[in-house]
N, C-alpha and C positions, 0 to 999 in steps of 0.2 A: 669332199676331200679326196685327194689322190690316194689310192690304195696301192701299197707296195706288196706285190705278191710274187709268185714264182715267175710269172712272165713280166719282165720289166718293160715300161713304156719307152717309146722312142724319144731320144733327146738330141738336141742340137742338129748336127749335120745329118743325122739319121732321118730327119723329117723331110719328106719330099712333097708334101701337099702343095697344090698351087696357091690356095688361099686358106687362111686359118683365122679363127677368132682368138684374140690375144687377151689374156688376163695378166695384169701387172703384178709385181711383187707385193703390193699392198692391196691386192684384190680389186684394183681399179680396172675398169673396162677400157682397153686401148683400141678396140674396134677390129675390123677385118682388114687383113693385109696379106701379102705374099709371105710364105714361110721364110724367104730370104730376108725380107725386111724385119720380120719378127725376130729372127736370129740376130740381126744387127742390133736391135734394141736390147736383147739379152746381153750381148757382148759389151754394149755401152755401159751396162750396169754391172759388168763382171759377174754375170749370173748365167744360168742355163735356161734353155727353152725346152719345155717338157710337153709332149703330146698327151693330154689327160683325157680327152674324149674323142677318139678317132672316128666314132660313128656319128658325130655331130654334123650339122649342115650349116656352115662349114665346120670341119673339125676344130676342136678347142685346144689351145696351148696355154700354158702358164709359165711365166718367167719366175724362176726361183733358184735358190741354192740347192740343187738336187742332192748333192753329196751330203750336205748338212741335214737335209730332210730325212734321207735314208738312215743316217746315223741316229737321229733322234727317235725315229719310229722303231728302229731295232732296239734301242735302249728301253723305250717304254714297254715294248712287248716282252722283253727279257724280264723286266721288273714285274710285269703282270703274271708271267709264268712262275716267277719265284714266289710270289705271294699267293698263288692259287693253291687252295687246299685240295688235296686229292680225296675224293669221297671214298669212305670205307663202308663195308657191310658189317654192322654190329648184329649181335644175336641175343635175344631175350627168351628165356624158357619159363613156362608156367605149367602147372597141373590143374586139372579140373576143379580140385578142392581148394584152390588158392584162397587165402583169407583176404579181407578188405585191405588191411594195412600193407600186406605184401603186394597186392594188386596195385595200389596207389603208388607204392615205391617204384614198381617196374614201369608204370605209366610215366612217372617223373623222369626216370632214366631214359626211356625212349624219347620223350620230348626234348631232353637235353641233346641226345644224339642228333635228332632231326634239326634242331636249331643250329647245330654245328655243320650241317650239310651232309650228314651221313645217312645211309639207308639202314633200316632196321628190319631184321628177320624175326618174326614172332613165331615161336614154336609152342604149341599146346600139346603136352605129352599125355598119352593115355597109358596109365601104369599097367593096367590089366587088360586082357583080351576082352573081357565082358564089357569094359567101358567103351569099346569100339561100337557096341550096339546103341550107344547114346551119342552119336555124332552131333546131334542137334545141340547138345550141351556145349560141345566144343565150338560150334558155330555161334552160339549165343555169347560165349566168353570172348570170342574173337571180335564180334560186333561191339561189345562193351569196350574192348581195348581200342578198336578203331575210332569209336566215338570220342573216347577220352584223349586221343592224340590227333583229332581232326583239325585242330588249330594249326598244327605244324606239319602234318603229313597226310598222305592219302595212299590207299592200296595200289600197288603197281599192277596187280592182276588178282582175280578171285582166289580165295583161300583154297588150298589143296590138301589132300590126305596123303602123307608120305610115310608108309609103314604104320607105325603107331604114333606118328606126329601129325597134328593138324597145323599147317603153317601158312604164312603170308608174308609178303615183303611190303614195308611202308617206305615210300620215298618222300624226301623233303618237298614242301610246296614251292620253295625257292631253291632251284638247283644251281649248282655252280656253273660259271660261264664255260662255254666250249673253248677248247684250246685253239689259239690262233697259230697259223703256220708261221714258222720263223722266216723273216725276210733275209735275203742275201745282203751282205754288207760290204761287198767288194766295191772297187772304185768305178769310175765311169764318167764323172762330171769334170768340168773345167776346174772347179774349186778343189776337187780331189787332187788333180794333177799339181796344182799350185801349193797345196798344203800337205803333200805326202810326206814331208820331212818333219811335220809338227807332231810336235809330239802327238689198334689192333682189335684186333677183334676183342670186344668185351662181352662177357656172357653172364647173365643172371642165373643164379642157381635156384 
């Protein structure tokens, strides 16, 4: 499929290749011919000749309504960006002496965040300085939490001690799609010229 990016493909009279392989508007193979003959075929269909594979041997052109194609692609990508959920970083806090019910509640909360595509920062708080001498207890609790959320997420990096907090970030196993660059939607095709007058952060306590 032709990709509309920042660099637009050559179309119509911009194409100066001696010979090109031509694909018709219905994906039919029209064979190899001069770019002039290919352009004539496009004009006969009241369509555009678009150079889609300049590195081909010979280069490949497609006959299409380029203006309509650009418009439809821009519309699809705009809709995709509109529906794309922005990932947030949620935070869940626990203490070493957390009870089973509270632990399970926080696991359920984290799993819900992960299913929604959000990252979750887990903080295990050491209330007193003497608790810091039992870092292994924090590590064990973190491992339990990671195992309980393993179906929906995984640790972004190893857990770290930040002051009196033992923390880690869990990322969703299915991440959101990367943003696509927005295509230009200005004119340029023959059809364009003929139709230009047509019309938060959640925190567990």
